[in-house]
N, C-alpha and C positions, 0 to 999 in steps of 0.2 A: 760094270760101272754105273749103269742106271740104278741098280738096286742099292749100291752104295750111296748115290746122291739122294735117293729117296729116304734112306735111313738117316742122312744127315739133316734132311728137311724136317722129318718127324722129330728128330732129337732136339732141333732148335726150336720147333713149336712147342715141345714139352717144357723146354726150359723158360719160355716166354709165358706159358700158362701158369708154371710154378711161381712166377713173379707176380702174378696178378693179384694175389691177396695182399702182397706187400704195398702195391700200387694203390689199391682201394683203401687200405688203412691210412696212407699218407693223404690221399685225396679227401678223407672224411675226419681229419684232424679238426679239432674246434676252431683253431685260427683260420683253417681254409674255408670252413663253413661261414665264417664271418668275414671273409673277403680277402684273406691273406693267400699268397701263392703257395701252391703245393711244392714239396721238395721232390721235384722229378727231373731226371737227367733226360737230355735230348735222345740219347741212345735208346733207352727204355721206350720212349714215346715212338720213336722211329720203328722199333721192333713190333710193337702192339699195332701200329698203324698199317704196316706191311701186311701182318697176319690177318687182320680184320678185313682187309679188301678181299682176300680169298674167301672169307666167311659171307661176305656179301654176295660174291659171284656164285656161291652155292645155292643161293635162293633165286627164284624166278623174278623177273621184272615186276610181275603182279603177284604178290604173295597171297596165299589162303590162309586164313585163321579160323580155327574152331573155338567154341566156347566151352571146352572141357573145364576151364577155371576162369574166374573173373579177369578182366582185362581193362587197363587204364589207357585212354587215348590222350595223348599229350600234344598241344599245338605248338606254335611259334614260342621259342624259349630264348633265343638270342643271348647266349652266354650269361644269362642271369642264373648264375649256379646256386644262389639261396633258394629260388623257386623249385629247381629241381630236387635239391636235398630235402625240402619241405615235404615234397610229394612222396619221396622215397621213404622219409621217416615216418609219415603218417599212414601209408598204405603198405609199406614193405619194400626192401631192396630186393632185386632179382637174386635167387630164384623164388623167393617167397611171394612175388607178385609179378604178373606179366604186364608188359607195357608195349604200346605202339606209339611211336614218335613220327609226327607229320612233317618234320623238317625244320629249317632255319635253326640250327644249332649254334651259330657262331655270329660274330659281329656285334657291335653296339654295346653288349655287356661287357664287365670287366674281367671275366673269367672264362673266356671261351675255351682256353687251352684245358683248363681243369674239367670243364663240362664235357668236351669232347673225348678226353682221356678216360674219364669215369664211364661214359656210354660204351665206348670202344672196348674197354676192359670187360665190362659186363656182357657185351655181345660175343667176345671171344670165349668167355668161361660159360656162359649160360645163352646160347644161340637161340634156344626155343622159348626163351622168357623175356627177350627184348627184341623188338623189330624196329627198324628205322628207314623211314622214307625220305626220298630227296626233296629238299626245298630249293627255292630260288637263290638263296644265299650259299648254297653248296656249289659255288661257281668261282672260278678263278677271278673274272672280272669284278664281280659284285665284292668279294672278300678284299680285293685291293683297294677299294674305295670306302668300306664301311668298318674297317677295324681289325680284322683278324690277321691280315698280313703284318700290319704294324706290331700287333701283340706278339706274333710269332718272332719277328726279326728283333724286336727290343728285348725280349726275354731269352730267345734262343737263336735261331738262325733262319734264313729263307728255306733251308732244306726241310725243315720240319713243316712249314706251310705247304711246300710242294708235295710231300708225302701225305699230308691230309687231303689235298686236292685229288691225289691219285685215288684214295680211298673214297672220297665223295663220288667220283666217276663210276663206282661200282655199286652205288646205293640203288635198291629197289624203287620204282616209281609210284606204285599203288598197292593197295591191299584190299581183299574182299573177306569180310567176317561172316561166316555161316551162310553164304550165297545170298545174303540180303542186305548188308550194308557195305557201300563202296566208299573207301578212304583214299584221300589223295592230298597232296599240299595245297593246291589252289584251284585248279581249272578242270574244265570238262574237255571231252574229245569232240572236236569240230565235225560236224556233218555226219554223226552216227546214223541219222535217219535215212541217208543216201548211200550208206555203205552196206557191206555184206556182214556187218556185225549185228546178229540177230539174237545172239544168247551170250551167256557169259563165258563159255568155253572159246567162242570166237573172240570175244573181247580180250581174253587172256593171250591169245595167240597173236593178235593184232598188236598188243602192247609189246609182247616179246620180240615180234619181228621188227617193229619200228624203233626200238630202244635196244640196241646191240651194246651191251656194256664190256669193258669200261667205255665211257663216252663223256666227253666234254658237254656241259648242258647245252651250250648254243649250237651244237652240231647236230642235235636231234630236234626235229620240229615238234614232234608229239611231246617230248620232254619239255620243251618250252611251254606248250599249251597247258600241260598238266601243272606246272608250277608258276605260271605267270597270268594265265587268264583268270579272270574274276567276275563274280556276279554284279549286275547293276540293276537299279530299279526303273531305269528310264528306257528299257528296251525289252521286248518280249523274246527276241532272237539272239543274233549276233551282230556286233559292231566292232570296228577297230578299238585297240586299247591305246589311250592316250600316252602311256609309258613307252609304247613302241614294241613291246614284246607280248606275245599272247594275244588274246582278244576278250572283249567283254561279252557276257551272255546274260540272257534274261530267264525268268522263271520257266517259260515254256520249254527251254532247252533242258532244264532240269527234269521237268514233268515227263518230256518225252523220252529222256534216256532212262529214268526209272521204269516207265510203262513199257517201253521196248525190251529192256533187258531184265525186268523182274526185280529191281531194287527197291527196298522200302525206304532207305535213307542213304543221302551222301554226307560224308563228313570231311570237312576241309578246315584250313587255317588261313594265314597269310593276310589277316586283316585286324588291324587294331581296334578294339571294341570296348566301349567304357564298362559295360558289365562283363566283359570277357567272353560272351557267346551271344549268338543270335540265330534264331530260326528263320527261314524264308521259304519261298515256293510251297506255301501251304504246308509247312512242317517237313517237307522232303529234303531240305538242305539245312544242314547245321554247321556254322563256323565257330570255331573255338580259337581263343587266343590266350596262351598261358602265361606269358611274361607279364607279372603284375607290376603296377607303378612303372611302367615302361620307361627305361633310361633314367629314371628318377625325375622325369619331367612331366608326366602324365598321371592323372589320377584314376587309372583303370584298375578293375579287378583283373586277376588271371583265372582262366577257367580250363577244366579239363574234364574228361568223360570217364565215368566208371560203369562198366558193362559187367552184368552177371546174368547166368542163364537159370532158367526154371525148367528143368527137365520133365516135370510132370505135365505142365502145360505147353511145353515145348515153345517157349518164349525167351527172348532176350530182353532183359530190363536195363535201360540206361538212365543214369542220373548225372546231372551236371554238378561238379563240385568247383567251388570258388576259392581263389587264393586271396586273402585280404591282409595286407600288411598292417601291423598293429605296432605302435600306436597310431594316432590319427595321421592320415596321409598329408605330407608336406613335400615340398619340392627337395628339402634337405635330407629326407629319408632315404637311407641306403637300402639297396636290395638285400642286405643281410640282417635286416631287423626280424623280430618275432613275427610270425604268420599265424593267421587263423584260418582253418579250412571250414567253410560253410557249405550246406546245401542250398542251391538257389532257391528252393522253395521258400527258405525262411527270409529271404531278402527281398521278395517282390509281392506287391499286392495281388497281382494276377500270375501265379506261378506258370512257368512254362519249363519245367525242369526235368520231366522224366517221360519216357515213353515205353511202349512195349511193341515188339515185333516178333513174329512167329519165325521159328528156325525149324529145320528139318523137314519142311513140306515142299511140294514140287514148285517149281520155277516162279510163277507170277503171284503177286500179293496185291492187295488193295489197302491203301492207307485210309483209315477212318480217324477223323480228328475228334476227340472228346473234349468238351469244355471243362474248365477247371484245370487241373495239372494237364499239361500238354501230353497226350498219350497217342502215339501213332499205333493204333491196334490194328494189327495186320491180319486180315482174313483171307482165306483162300477164295480165289475168284473162280 
């Protein structure tokens, strides 16, 4: 009986995977790229969503990524499908390019359903080429108030929203790239300096122990900290967060975390930035926000990170790429206009757009800041 059930499960999964190509074709039709709704049935999306939840659970809560191939890191995208398509068409759709998403996939934008369905479809078919972390909008309460529930019920039913929330409850919380870059949606882990977390392996175990998936976001204190806590300039350590969830932390927290655990860089999102990105804490904290011209009401650029390795020098080179809607930014501009992708070095008088970090060396590294282009040149201590 058990063998028969297992066979049926595999057969159903195979049928869903066979339909992925059709889903992707419909999701990348010209009218959909320009802001139209894709021709998707609720049944198809429910099937994909149920299957992708298991795929997320096959990963650890803190995933490890190597640099055998280039990697794009994408920040908050908020249902702005045009930004996602622009990135895919410029750098390649999975599996031709690897991607790490830092969360906040839905709400506010007009095509959250399409964006989530495309990412889930690629995750099912190419699980080693697309990785998704959880943001603070992957939450029942938040999506009830900022648009995704309304989009689901207006176009389909509350059943789809519920299924997507169940999948979100299975998302990993953090990622470590080549043992030197820590990636998370927003915040830090409080009181690391007073805990037994003294190396990366203990960090991985701590995250796995404190985030038992599937889990609602607000039922895990650590998950709340990682998705809601944020850096501020007016404190060096920790203070309460005015929004009521997570905590605010200063640059000393970042520096102590990196020094204690041997990270050269922390990458996060969850902050609207005019230029799309910002370095802080002496270059050890990088914030990226990918949704350009956010909601049509802000004149911000979108930013994402392109990483590639140099095996000869055992370094990882990172570049900031900018999404700039064209023509001239106006409030009336839709998110589905033509985009231009720029290197940030071409848009600033004092470029701070690239860095180098050593990979494949033992544990602890030192960050040296080089003037001109920002390069965190990491040397063995």
